[in-house]
C-alpha positions, 0 to 999 in steps of 0.5 A: 915822116917815113914813106913806103914805095910800093910796086906791083909787077908782072915780069915778062922778061926775066933776064932783062928784069934781073938787070933792073932789080940789081940797079934798082936795089943799088939806087934804093939803098943809096937813098936810104931805102930798105926792103920790107917785102920783096915778092913774098906770098900775098893775098889779092883782095881787090883790083888787079893781081900782079905776081910780084909785090915789093915794098921798101921804106924810105926816110921820107917821100922826098927821099923815095922820089929822089931815088926814082929820079936818080941816074941809077934808078932811071938806068934801071928803068931802062931794063924794066921797060918792055920787061914788065907791066908795073905800077909804083907809088909812094905813100907817106906813113903815119909814123 
């Protein structure tokens, strides 16, 4: 089953986070991921609002998790740590 990778982010250091975004984009593409929303307009209905929201679709939960654990994505995370506050989850879709 396909899966969604959903991130809610507050960027605190634009320069460092741009390095994260470049490497993360490469890792996501390498694992069959495709962005379907990336920082666009949103309406927060409940919970804590984060100004940047990202959704990518993957062929499976396993592909998304493999991306997260990959060397490239872990290298990307080195730039995101200290440059952002974020939540990230993977959820299987029903189709």
